[in-house]
N, CA, C and O atoms as a Tripos MOL2 file, in Angstrom:
@<TRIPOS>MOLECULE
protein
  272   271    68     0     0
PROTEIN
NO_CHARGES

@<TRIPOS>ATOM
      1 N         -29.6280  -76.7480   30.8990 N.3       1 MET1
      2 CA        -28.3900  -76.9910   31.6000 C.3       1 MET1
      3 C         -28.6280  -77.9350   32.7860 C.2       1 MET1
      4 O         -27.8290  -78.8380   33.0310 O.2       1 MET1
      5 N         -29.7170  -77.7250   33.5150 N.am      2 ILE2
      6 CA        -30.0160  -78.5900   34.6600 C.3       2 ILE2
      7 C         -30.2350  -80.0210   34.1840 C.2       2 ILE2
      8 O         -29.7340  -80.9670   34.7910 O.2       2 ILE2
      9 N         -30.9840  -80.1740   33.0960 N.am      3 TYR3
     10 CA        -31.2130  -81.5100   32.5490 C.3       3 TYR3
     11 C         -29.8890  -82.1810   32.1970 C.2       3 TYR3
     12 O         -29.6840  -83.3520   32.5170 O.2       3 TYR3
     13 N         -28.9980  -81.4530   31.5470 N.am      4 ASP4
     14 CA        -27.7020  -82.0160   31.1650 C.3       4 ASP4
     15 C         -26.8770  -82.4250   32.3800 C.2       4 ASP4
     16 O         -26.1800  -83.4390   32.3370 O.2       4 ASP4
     17 N         -26.9450  -81.6600   33.4520 N.am      5 MET5
     18 CA        -26.1870  -81.9780   34.6670 C.3       5 MET5
     19 C         -26.7000  -83.2400   35.3490 C.2       5 MET5
     20 O         -25.9850  -83.8460   36.1470 O.2       5 MET5
     21 N         -27.9140  -83.6370   35.0470 N.am      6 CYS6
     22 CA        -28.5100  -84.8270   35.6610 C.3       6 CYS6
     23 C         -28.1510  -86.1200   34.9290 C.2       6 CYS6
     24 O         -28.5870  -87.2000   35.3270 O.2       6 CYS6
     25 N         -27.3730  -86.0180   33.8820 N.am      7 LYS7
     26 CA        -27.0920  -87.1770   33.0260 C.3       7 LYS7
     27 C         -26.6240  -88.4030   33.7920 C.2       7 LYS7
     28 O         -27.1420  -89.4990   33.5760 O.2       7 LYS7
     29 N         -25.6540  -88.2370   34.6840 N.am      8 ASN8
     30 CA        -25.0770  -89.3950   35.3840 C.3       8 ASN8
     31 C         -25.5280  -89.5110   36.8310 C.2       8 ASN8
     32 O         -24.9990  -90.3300   37.5830 O.2       8 ASN8
     33 N         -26.4820  -88.7140   37.2190 N.am      9 GLY9
     34 CA        -26.9590  -88.7160   38.5980 C.3       9 GLY9
     35 C         -26.2540  -87.6390   39.4020 C.2       9 GLY9
     36 O         -25.0260  -87.5550   39.3960 O.2       9 GLY9
     37 N         -27.0300  -86.8150   40.0940 N.am     10 ILE10
     38 CA        -26.4680  -85.7000   40.8470 C.3      10 ILE10
     39 C         -27.4100  -85.3480   41.9870 C.2      10 ILE10
     40 O         -28.6300  -85.4320   41.8430 O.2      10 ILE10
     41 N         -26.8490  -84.9580   43.1070 N.am     11 THR11
     42 CA        -27.6860  -84.5080   44.2140 C.3      11 THR11
     43 C         -28.0750  -83.0520   43.9850 C.2      11 THR11
     44 O         -27.4610  -82.3520   43.1800 O.2      11 THR11
     45 N         -29.0950  -82.6120   44.6990 N.am     12 PHE12
     46 CA        -29.5140  -81.2160   44.6100 C.3      12 PHE12
     47 C         -28.3750  -80.2900   45.0110 C.2      12 PHE12
     48 O         -28.1450  -79.2730   44.3560 O.2      12 PHE12
     49 N         -27.6600  -80.6280   46.0790 N.am     13 GLU13
     50 CA        -26.5610  -79.7860   46.5590 C.3      13 GLU13
     51 C         -25.4500  -79.6680   45.5210 C.2      13 GLU13
     52 O         -24.8980  -78.5870   45.3150 O.2      13 GLU13
     53 N         -25.1260  -80.7770   44.8710 N.am     14 GLU14
     54 CA        -24.0970  -80.7420   43.8220 C.3      14 GLU14
     55 C         -24.5720  -79.9040   42.6360 C.2      14 GLU14
     56 O         -23.8040  -79.1400   42.0520 O.2      14 GLU14
     57 N         -25.8260  -80.0580   42.3000 N.am     15 LEU15
     58 CA        -26.4110  -79.2920   41.2040 C.3      15 LEU15
     59 C         -26.3390  -77.7940   41.4910 C.2      15 LEU15
     60 O         -25.9340  -77.0080   40.6350 O.2      15 LEU15
     61 N         -26.7290  -77.4130   42.6880 N.am     16 LEU16
     62 CA        -26.6810  -76.0110   43.0970 C.3      16 LEU16
     63 C         -25.2480  -75.4810   43.0360 C.2      16 LEU16
     64 O         -25.0100  -74.3870   42.5230 O.2      16 LEU16
     65 N         -24.3020  -76.2490   43.5530 N.am     17 LYS17
     66 CA        -22.8940  -75.8430   43.5180 C.3      17 LYS17
     67 C         -22.4110  -75.6690   42.0880 C.2      17 LYS17
     68 O         -21.7520  -74.6780   41.7710 O.2      17 LYS17
     69 N         -22.7300  -76.6210   41.2240 N.am     18 ASN18
     70 CA        -22.2880  -76.5480   39.8290 C.3      18 ASN18
     71 C         -22.8290  -75.3100   39.1200 C.2      18 ASN18
     72 O         -22.1220  -74.6860   38.3270 O.2      18 ASN18
     73 N         -24.0630  -74.9590   39.4010 N.am     19 ILE19
     74 CA        -24.6610  -73.7780   38.7640 C.3      19 ILE19
     75 C         -23.9640  -72.5100   39.2540 C.2      19 ILE19
     76 O         -23.6270  -71.6380   38.4540 O.2      19 ILE19
     77 N         -23.7500  -72.4060   40.5480 N.am     20 PHE20
     78 CA        -23.0510  -71.2280   41.0710 C.3      20 PHE20
     79 C         -21.6100  -71.1730   40.5580 C.2      20 PHE20
     80 O         -21.1100  -70.0930   40.2440 O.2      20 PHE20
     81 N         -20.9450  -72.3120   40.4710 N.am     21 ASP21
     82 CA        -19.5830  -72.3430   39.9320 C.3      21 ASP21
     83 C         -19.5560  -71.9260   38.4620 C.2      21 ASP21
     84 O         -18.6810  -71.1680   38.0440 O.2      21 ASP21
     85 N         -20.5070  -72.4160   37.6890 N.am     22 LYS22
     86 CA        -20.5520  -72.1140   36.2530 C.3      22 LYS22
     87 C         -20.6430  -70.6150   36.0020 C.2      22 LYS22
     88 O         -19.9990  -70.0880   35.0950 O.2      22 LYS22
     89 N         -21.4390  -69.9400   36.8030 N.am     23 TYR23
     90 CA        -21.6270  -68.5010   36.6130 C.3      23 TYR23
     91 C         -20.7250  -67.6610   37.5200 C.2      23 TYR23
     92 O         -20.8870  -66.4450   37.6190 O.2      23 TYR23
     93 N         -19.7710  -68.3310   38.1800 N.am     24 LYS24
     94 CA        -18.7960  -67.6530   39.0560 C.3      24 LYS24
     95 C         -19.4910  -66.7680   40.0970 C.2      24 LYS24
     96 O         -19.1240  -65.6090   40.2930 O.2      24 LYS24
     97 N         -20.4900  -67.3360   40.7490 N.am     25 LEU25
     98 CA        -21.2410  -66.6420   41.7870 C.3      25 LEU25
     99 C         -20.8690  -67.1870   43.1600 C.2      25 LEU25
    100 O         -20.4590  -68.3400   43.2930 O.2      25 LEU25
    101 N         -21.0150  -66.3590   44.1610 N.am     26 SER26
    102 CA        -20.8480  -66.7930   45.5490 C.3      26 SER26
    103 C         -22.2350  -66.9070   46.1610 C.2      26 SER26
    104 O         -23.0740  -66.0210   46.0020 O.2      26 SER26
    105 N         -22.4600  -67.9930   46.8510 N.am     27 ILE27
    106 CA        -23.7830  -68.2470   47.4140 C.3      27 ILE27
    107 C         -23.8920  -67.6450   48.8130 C.2      27 ILE27
    108 O         -22.9210  -67.6120   49.5690 O.2      27 ILE27
    109 N         -25.0840  -67.1740   49.1370 N.am     28 ASN28
    110 CA        -25.4000  -66.7660   50.5050 C.3      28 ASN28
    111 C         -26.7500  -67.3790   50.8640 C.2      28 ASN28
    112 O         -27.3620  -68.0560   50.0390 O.2      28 ASN28
    113 N         -27.2080  -67.1510   52.0650 N.am     29 ALA29
    114 CA        -28.4400  -67.7930   52.5310 C.3      29 ALA29
    115 C         -29.6470  -67.4090   51.6690 C.2      29 ALA29
    116 O         -30.4720  -68.2620   51.3400 O.2      29 ALA29
    117 N         -29.7500  -66.1340   51.3050 N.am     30 ASN30
    118 CA        -30.8900  -65.6960   50.4820 C.3      30 ASN30
    119 C         -30.8710  -66.3450   49.1050 C.2      30 ASN30
    120 O         -31.9060  -66.8000   48.6160 O.2      30 ASN30
    121 N         -29.6970  -66.3900   48.4760 N.am     31 GLN31
    122 CA        -29.5800  -67.0140   47.1580 C.3      31 GLN31
    123 C         -29.8240  -68.5160   47.2480 C.2      31 GLN31
    124 O         -30.4160  -69.1080   46.3460 O.2      31 GLN31
    125 N         -29.3720  -69.1250   48.3270 N.am     32 TYR32
    126 CA        -29.5950  -70.5580   48.5100 C.3      32 TYR32
    127 C         -31.0910  -70.8620   48.4770 C.2      32 TYR32
    128 O         -31.5310  -71.8080   47.8240 O.2      32 TYR32
    129 N         -31.8550  -70.0520   49.1850 N.am     33 VAL33
    130 CA        -33.3010  -70.2750   49.2440 C.3      33 VAL33
    131 C         -33.9580  -69.9600   47.9050 C.2      33 VAL33
    132 O         -34.7390  -70.7610   47.3920 O.2      33 VAL33
    133 N         -33.6460  -68.8030   47.3410 N.am     34 LEU34
    134 CA        -34.2920  -68.3650   46.1060 C.3      34 LEU34
    135 C         -33.9070  -69.2400   44.9170 C.2      34 LEU34
    136 O         -34.7760  -69.7760   44.2300 O.2      34 LEU34
    137 N         -32.6110  -69.3850   44.6750 N.am     35 VAL35
    138 CA        -32.1640  -70.1830   43.5390 C.3      35 VAL35
    139 C         -32.4650  -71.6610   43.7850 C.2      35 VAL35
    140 O         -32.8320  -72.3890   42.8640 O.2      35 VAL35
    141 N         -32.3070  -72.0910   45.0250 N.am     36 GLY36
    142 CA        -32.6000  -73.4840   45.3580 C.3      36 GLY36
    143 C         -34.0360  -73.8630   45.0760 C.2      36 GLY36
    144 O         -34.2940  -74.9410   44.5390 O.2      36 GLY36
    145 N         -34.9770  -73.0030   45.4260 N.am     37 SER37
    146 CA        -36.3840  -73.3270   45.1630 C.3      37 SER37
    147 C         -36.6850  -73.2850   43.6650 C.2      37 SER37
    148 O         -37.5320  -74.0360   43.1810 O.2      37 SER37
    149 N         -35.9980  -72.4160   42.9380 N.am     38 THR38
    150 CA        -36.1660  -72.3730   41.4820 C.3      38 THR38
    151 C         -35.6630  -73.6660   40.8420 C.2      38 THR38
    152 O         -36.3160  -74.2210   39.9590 O.2      38 THR38
    153 N         -34.5030  -74.1400   41.2900 N.am     39 ILE39
    154 CA        -33.9540  -75.3860   40.7600 C.3      39 ILE39
    155 C         -34.8590  -76.5610   41.1190 C.2      39 ILE39
    156 O         -35.0970  -77.4360   40.2880 O.2      39 ILE39
    157 N         -35.3610  -76.5850   42.3390 N.am     40 LYS40
    158 CA        -36.2740  -77.6600   42.7430 C.3      40 LYS40
    159 C         -37.5410  -77.6520   41.8990 C.2      40 LYS40
    160 O         -38.0670  -78.7110   41.5570 O.2      40 LYS40
    161 N         -38.0290  -76.4760   41.5650 N.am     41 SER41
    162 CA        -39.2090  -76.3720   40.6970 C.3      41 SER41
    163 C         -38.9050  -76.9360   39.3150 C.2      41 SER41
    164 O         -39.7300  -77.6360   38.7280 O.2      41 SER41
    165 N         -37.7290  -76.6300   38.8020 N.am     42 TYR42
    166 CA        -37.3540  -77.1490   37.4910 C.3      42 TYR42
    167 C         -37.1740  -78.6650   37.5390 C.2      42 TYR42
    168 O         -37.5700  -79.3590   36.6020 O.2      42 TYR42
    169 N         -36.5850  -79.1900   38.6110 N.am     43 LEU43
    170 CA        -36.4670  -80.6420   38.7580 C.3      43 LEU43
    171 C         -37.8440  -81.2930   38.7990 C.2      43 LEU43
    172 O         -38.0550  -82.3520   38.2060 O.2      43 LEU43
    173 N         -38.7670  -80.6670   39.4900 N.am     44 SER44
    174 CA        -40.1360  -81.1720   39.5570 C.3      44 SER44
    175 C         -40.7790  -81.1750   38.1740 C.2      44 SER44
    176 O         -41.4800  -82.1190   37.8090 O.2      44 SER44
    177 N         -40.5370  -80.1180   37.4110 N.am     45 TYR45
    178 CA        -41.0590  -80.0350   36.0450 C.3      45 TYR45
    179 C         -40.4920  -81.1770   35.1930 C.2      45 TYR45
    180 O         -41.2370  -81.8640   34.4940 O.2      45 TYR45
    181 N         -39.1730  -81.3750   35.2550 N.am     46 LEU46
    182 CA        -38.5520  -82.4530   34.4730 C.3      46 LEU46
    183 C         -39.0790  -83.8190   34.8890 C.2      46 LEU46
    184 O         -39.2670  -84.6980   34.0470 O.2      46 LEU46
    185 N         -39.3150  -83.9980   36.1780 N.am     47 LEU47
    186 CA        -39.8800  -85.2470   36.6810 C.3      47 LEU47
    187 C         -41.2940  -85.4500   36.1370 C.2      47 LEU47
    188 O         -41.6350  -86.5430   35.6870 O.2      47 LEU47
    189 N         -42.1090  -84.4080   36.1770 N.am     48 ASN48
    190 CA        -43.4810  -84.4900   35.6700 C.3      48 ASN48
    191 C         -43.5310  -84.7130   34.1620 C.2      48 ASN48
    192 O         -44.4690  -85.3230   33.6500 O.2      48 ASN48
    193 N         -42.5260  -84.2220   33.4600 N.am     49 GLU49
    194 CA        -42.4430  -84.4170   32.0080 C.3      49 GLU49
    195 C         -41.8350  -85.7710   31.6450 C.2      49 GLU49
    196 O         -41.6530  -86.0830   30.4680 O.2      49 GLU49
    197 N         -41.5250  -86.5680   32.6630 N.am     50 ASP50
    198 CA        -40.9810  -87.9190   32.4880 C.3      50 ASP50
    199 C         -39.6040  -87.9110   31.8190 C.2      50 ASP50
    200 O         -39.2550  -88.8370   31.0870 O.2      50 ASP50
    201 N         -38.8290  -86.8560   32.0790 N.am     51 LYS51
    202 CA        -37.4980  -86.7440   31.4970 C.3      51 LYS51
    203 C         -36.4110  -87.1860   32.4670 C.2      51 LYS51
    204 O         -35.3450  -87.6260   32.0370 O.2      51 LYS51
    205 N         -36.6630  -87.0760   33.7610 N.am     52 ILE52
    206 CA        -35.7040  -87.5080   34.7690 C.3      52 ILE52
    207 C         -36.4210  -88.3480   35.8150 C.2      52 ILE52
    208 O         -37.6480  -88.3610   35.9080 O.2      52 ILE52
    209 N         -35.6180  -89.0390   36.5880 N.am     53 ILE53
    210 CA        -36.1280  -89.8080   37.7250 C.3      53 ILE53
    211 C         -35.2570  -89.4680   38.9250 C.2      53 ILE53
    212 O         -34.2320  -88.7990   38.7920 O.2      53 ILE53
    213 N         -35.6650  -89.9250   40.0760 N.am     54 TYR54
    214 CA        -34.8000  -89.8140   41.2450 C.3      54 TYR54
    215 C         -34.6950  -91.1880   41.8690 C.2      54 TYR54
    216 O         -35.5920  -92.0220   41.7420 O.2      54 TYR54
    217 N         -33.5940  -91.4020   42.5380 N.am     55 GLU55
    218 CA        -33.4210  -92.6300   43.2900 C.3      55 GLU55
    219 C         -32.5050  -92.3490   44.4680 C.2      55 GLU55
    220 O         -31.7220  -91.3990   44.4550 O.2      55 GLU55
    221 N         -32.6160  -93.1790   45.4720 N.am     56 PHE56
    222 CA        -31.7930  -93.0270   46.6660 C.3      56 PHE56
    223 C         -30.6640  -94.0510   46.6090 C.2      56 PHE56
    224 O         -30.8960  -95.2570   46.5290 O.2      56 PHE56
    225 N         -29.4360  -93.5380   46.6530 N.am     57 ILE57
    226 CA        -28.2480  -94.3840   46.6530 C.3      57 ILE57
    227 C         -27.3480  -93.8850   47.7770 C.2      57 ILE57
    228 O         -27.0150  -92.7010   47.8390 O.2      57 ILE57
    229 N         -26.9580  -94.7970   48.6610 N.am     58 ASN58
    230 CA        -26.1200  -94.4450   49.8140 C.3      58 ASN58
    231 C         -26.7160  -93.2860   50.6180 C.2      58 ASN58
    232 O         -26.0120  -92.3680   51.0390 O.2      58 ASN58
    233 N         -28.0140  -93.3570   50.8130 N.am     59 ASN59
    234 CA        -28.7530  -92.3550   51.5930 C.3      59 ASN59
    235 C         -28.7020  -90.9480   50.9970 C.2      59 ASN59
    236 O         -28.8630  -89.9580   51.7110 O.2      59 ASN59
    237 N         -28.4780  -90.8690   49.6890 N.am     60 LYS60
    238 CA        -28.5250  -89.5880   48.9930 C.3      60 LYS60
    239 C         -29.5510  -89.6780   47.8700 C.2      60 LYS60
    240 O         -29.6470  -90.6940   47.1810 O.2      60 LYS60
    241 N         -30.3120  -88.6070   47.6940 N.am     61 MET61
    242 CA        -31.2790  -88.5450   46.6030 C.3      61 MET61
    243 C         -30.5650  -88.0420   45.3530 C.2      61 MET61
    244 O         -30.0350  -86.9310   45.3320 O.2      61 MET61
    245 N         -30.5570  -88.8700   44.3170 N.am     62 LEU62
    246 CA        -29.9040  -88.5150   43.0610 C.3      62 LEU62
    247 C         -30.9580  -88.2860   41.9830 C.2      62 LEU62
    248 O         -31.9140  -89.0500   41.8530 O.2      62 LEU62
    249 N         -30.7620  -87.2260   41.2210 N.am     63 TRP63
    250 CA        -31.5970  -86.9160   40.0680 C.3      63 TRP63
    251 C         -30.8140  -87.3550   38.8420 C.2      63 TRP63
    252 O         -29.6300  -87.0400   38.7160 O.2      63 TRP63
    253 N         -31.4690  -88.0850   37.9280 N.am     64 LYS64
    254 CA        -30.7630  -88.5450   36.7440 C.3      64 LYS64
    255 C         -31.7180  -88.7690   35.5950 C.2      64 LYS64
    256 O         -32.9310  -88.8800   35.7720 O.2      64 LYS64
    257 N         -31.1330  -88.8320   34.4070 N.am     65 HIS65
    258 CA        -31.9340  -89.0610   33.2040 C.3      65 HIS65
    259 C         -32.6870  -90.3820   33.3500 C.2      65 HIS65
    260 O         -32.2040  -91.3390   33.9550 O.2      65 HIS65
    261 N         -33.8570  -90.3960   32.7870 N.am     66 LYS66
    262 CA        -34.6550  -91.6160   32.8040 C.3      66 LYS66
    263 C         -34.0940  -92.5910   31.7830 C.2      66 LYS66
    264 O         -33.8820  -92.2220   30.6280 O.2      66 LYS66
    265 N         -33.8520  -93.8190   32.1890 N.am     67 ASN67
    266 CA        -33.4050  -94.8500   31.2570 C.3      67 ASN67
    267 C         -34.6020  -95.4190   30.5410 C.2      67 ASN67
    268 O         -35.5530  -95.8970   31.1590 O.2      67 ASN67
    269 N         -34.5410  -95.3610   29.2470 N.am     68 ILE68
    270 CA        -35.6750  -95.8540   28.4260 C.3      68 ILE68
    271 C         -35.3980  -97.2630   27.9750 C.2      68 ILE68
    272 O         -36.2180  -97.8610   27.2780 O.2      68 ILE68
@<TRIPOS>BOND
     1     1     2 1
     2     2     3 1
     3     3     4 2
     4     3     5 am
     5     5     6 1
     6     6     7 1
     7     7     8 2
     8     7     9 am
     9     9    10 1
    10    10    11 1
    11    11    12 2
    12    11    13 am
    13    13    14 1
    14    14    15 1
    15    15    16 2
    16    15    17 am
    17    17    18 1
    18    18    19 1
    19    19    20 2
    20    19    21 am
    21    21    22 1
    22    22    23 1
    23    23    24 2
    24    23    25 am
    25    25    26 1
    26    26    27 1
    27    27    28 2
    28    27    29 am
    29    29    30 1
    30    30    31 1
    31    31    32 2
    32    31    33 am
    33    33    34 1
    34    34    35 1
    35    35    36 2
    36    35    37 am
    37    37    38 1
    38    38    39 1
    39    39    40 2
    40    39    41 am
    41    41    42 1
    42    42    43 1
    43    43    44 2
    44    43    45 am
    45    45    46 1
    46    46    47 1
    47    47    48 2
    48    47    49 am
    49    49    50 1
    50    50    51 1
    51    51    52 2
    52    51    53 am
    53    53    54 1
    54    54    55 1
    55    55    56 2
    56    55    57 am
    57    57    58 1
    58    58    59 1
    59    59    60 2
    60    59    61 am
    61    61    62 1
    62    62    63 1
    63    63    64 2
    64    63    65 am
    65    65    66 1
    66    66    67 1
    67    67    68 2
    68    67    69 am
    69    69    70 1
    70    70    71 1
    71    71    72 2
    72    71    73 am
    73    73    74 1
    74    74    75 1
    75    75    76 2
    76    75    77 am
    77    77    78 1
    78    78    79 1
    79    79    80 2
    80    79    81 am
    81    81    82 1
    82    82    83 1
    83    83    84 2
    84    83    85 am
    85    85    86 1
    86    86    87 1
    87    87    88 2
    88    87    89 am
    89    89    90 1
    90    90    91 1
    91    91    92 2
    92    91    93 am
    93    93    94 1
    94    94    95 1
    95    95    96 2
    96    95    97 am
    97    97    98 1
    98    98    99 1
    99    99   100 2
   100    99   101 am
   101   101   102 1
   102   102   103 1
   103   103   104 2
   104   103   105 am
   105   105   106 1
   106   106   107 1
   107   107   108 2
   108   107   109 am
   109   109   110 1
   110   110   111 1
   111   111   112 2
   112   111   113 am
   113   113   114 1
   114   114   115 1
   115   115   116 2
   116   115   117 am
   117   117   118 1
   118   118   119 1
   119   119   120 2
   120   119   121 am
   121   121   122 1
   122   122   123 1
   123   123   124 2
   124   123   125 am
   125   125   126 1
   126   126   127 1
   127   127   128 2
   128   127   129 am
   129   129   130 1
   130   130   131 1
   131   131   132 2
   132   131   133 am
   133   133   134 1
   134   134   135 1
   135   135   136 2
   136   135   137 am
   137   137   138 1
   138   138   139 1
   139   139   140 2
   140   139   141 am
   141   141   142 1
   142   142   143 1
   143   143   144 2
   144   143   145 am
   145   145   146 1
   146   146   147 1
   147   147   148 2
   148   147   149 am
   149   149   150 1
   150   150   151 1
   151   151   152 2
   152   151   153 am
   153   153   154 1
   154   154   155 1
   155   155   156 2
   156   155   157 am
   157   157   158 1
   158   158   159 1
   159   159   160 2
   160   159   161 am
   161   161   162 1
   162   162   163 1
   163   163   164 2
   164   163   165 am
   165   165   166 1
   166   166   167 1
   167   167   168 2
   168   167   169 am
   169   169   170 1
   170   170   171 1
   171   171   172 2
   172   171   173 am
   173   173   174 1
   174   174   175 1
   175   175   176 2
   176   175   177 am
   177   177   178 1
   178   178   179 1
   179   179   180 2
   180   179   181 am
   181   181   182 1
   182   182   183 1
   183   183   184 2
   184   183   185 am
   185   185   186 1
   186   186   187 1
   187   187   188 2
   188   187   189 am
   189   189   190 1
   190   190   191 1
   191   191   192 2
   192   191   193 am
   193   193   194 1
   194   194   195 1
   195   195   196 2
   196   195   197 am
   197   197   198 1
   198   198   199 1
   199   199   200 2
   200   199   201 am
   201   201   202 1
   202   202   203 1
   203   203   204 2
   204   203   205 am
   205   205   206 1
   206   206   207 1
   207   207   208 2
   208   207   209 am
   209   209   210 1
   210   210   211 1
   211   211   212 2
   212   211   213 am
   213   213   214 1
   214   214   215 1
   215   215   216 2
   216   215   217 am
   217   217   218 1
   218   218   219 1
   219   219   220 2
   220   219   221 am
   221   221   222 1
   222   222   223 1
   223   223   224 2
   224   223   225 am
   225   225   226 1
   226   226   227 1
   227   227   228 2
   228   227   229 am
   229   229   230 1
   230   230   231 1
   231   231   232 2
   232   231   233 am
   233   233   234 1
   234   234   235 1
   235   235   236 2
   236   235   237 am
   237   237   238 1
   238   238   239 1
   239   239   240 2
   240   239   241 am
   241   241   242 1
   242   242   243 1
   243   243   244 2
   244   243   245 am
   245   245   246 1
   246   246   247 1
   247   247   248 2
   248   247   249 am
   249   249   250 1
   250   250   251 1
   251   251   252 2
   252   251   253 am
   253   253   254 1
   254   254   255 1
   255   255   256 2
   256   255   257 am
   257   257   258 1
   258   258   259 1
   259   259   260 2
   260   259   261 am
   261   261   262 1
   262   262   263 1
   263   263   264 2
   264   263   265 am
   265   265   266 1
   266   266   267 1
   267   267   268 2
   268   267   269 am
   269   269   270 1
   270   270   271 1
   271   271   272 2
@<TRIPOS>SUBSTRUCTURE
     1 MET1         2 RESIDUE 1 A MET
     2 ILE2         6 RESIDUE 1 A ILE
     3 TYR3        10 RESIDUE 1 A TYR
     4 ASP4        14 RESIDUE 1 A ASP
     5 MET5        18 RESIDUE 1 A MET
     6 CYS6        22 RESIDUE 1 A CYS
     7 LYS7        26 RESIDUE 1 A LYS
     8 ASN8        30 RESIDUE 1 A ASN
     9 GLY9        34 RESIDUE 1 A GLY
    10 ILE10       38 RESIDUE 1 A ILE
    11 THR11       42 RESIDUE 1 A THR
    12 PHE12       46 RESIDUE 1 A PHE
    13 GLU13       50 RESIDUE 1 A GLU
    14 GLU14       54 RESIDUE 1 A GLU
    15 LEU15       58 RESIDUE 1 A LEU
    16 LEU16       62 RESIDUE 1 A LEU
    17 LYS17       66 RESIDUE 1 A LYS
    18 ASN18       70 RESIDUE 1 A ASN
    19 ILE19       74 RESIDUE 1 A ILE
    20 PHE20       78 RESIDUE 1 A PHE
    21 ASP21       82 RESIDUE 1 A ASP
    22 LYS22       86 RESIDUE 1 A LYS
    23 TYR23       90 RESIDUE 1 A TYR
    24 LYS24       94 RESIDUE 1 A LYS
    25 LEU25       98 RESIDUE 1 A LEU
    26 SER26      102 RESIDUE 1 A SER
    27 ILE27      106 RESIDUE 1 A ILE
    28 ASN28      110 RESIDUE 1 A ASN
    29 ALA29      114 RESIDUE 1 A ALA
    30 ASN30      118 RESIDUE 1 A ASN
    31 GLN31      122 RESIDUE 1 A GLN
    32 TYR32      126 RESIDUE 1 A TYR
    33 VAL33      130 RESIDUE 1 A VAL
    34 LEU34      134 RESIDUE 1 A LEU
    35 VAL35      138 RESIDUE 1 A VAL
    36 GLY36      142 RESIDUE 1 A GLY
    37 SER37      146 RESIDUE 1 A SER
    38 THR38      150 RESIDUE 1 A THR
    39 ILE39      154 RESIDUE 1 A ILE
    40 LYS40      158 RESIDUE 1 A LYS
    41 SER41      162 RESIDUE 1 A SER
    42 TYR42      166 RESIDUE 1 A TYR
    43 LEU43      170 RESIDUE 1 A LEU
    44 SER44      174 RESIDUE 1 A SER
    45 TYR45      178 RESIDUE 1 A TYR
    46 LEU46      182 RESIDUE 1 A LEU
    47 LEU47      186 RESIDUE 1 A LEU
    48 ASN48      190 RESIDUE 1 A ASN
    49 GLU49      194 RESIDUE 1 A GLU
    50 ASP50      198 RESIDUE 1 A ASP
    51 LYS51      202 RESIDUE 1 A LYS
    52 ILE52      206 RESIDUE 1 A ILE
    53 ILE53      210 RESIDUE 1 A ILE
    54 TYR54      214 RESIDUE 1 A TYR
    55 GLU55      218 RESIDUE 1 A GLU
    56 PHE56      222 RESIDUE 1 A PHE
    57 ILE57      226 RESIDUE 1 A ILE
    58 ASN58      230 RESIDUE 1 A ASN
    59 ASN59      234 RESIDUE 1 A ASN
    60 LYS60      238 RESIDUE 1 A LYS
    61 MET61      242 RESIDUE 1 A MET
    62 LEU62      246 RESIDUE 1 A LEU
    63 TRP63      250 RESIDUE 1 A TRP
    64 LYS64      254 RESIDUE 1 A LYS
    65 HIS65      258 RESIDUE 1 A HIS
    66 LYS66      262 RESIDUE 1 A LYS
    67 ASN67      266 RESIDUE 1 A ASN
    68 ILE68      270 RESIDUE 1 A ILE
């Protein structure tokens, strides 16, 4: 699901919001840290697997599918 959300470029904050919205969850500080670090780990995994890239556009870090 995270990989699919990165298709057109997405910030970490947008990604986190979309995941909480999808599962109809309300975020709090503890969940932000716990789920946020889990998502960051998965983004790192996808980056290491050469499936996504990141780039900075308008001073925002966007995660998106790698263009082949």
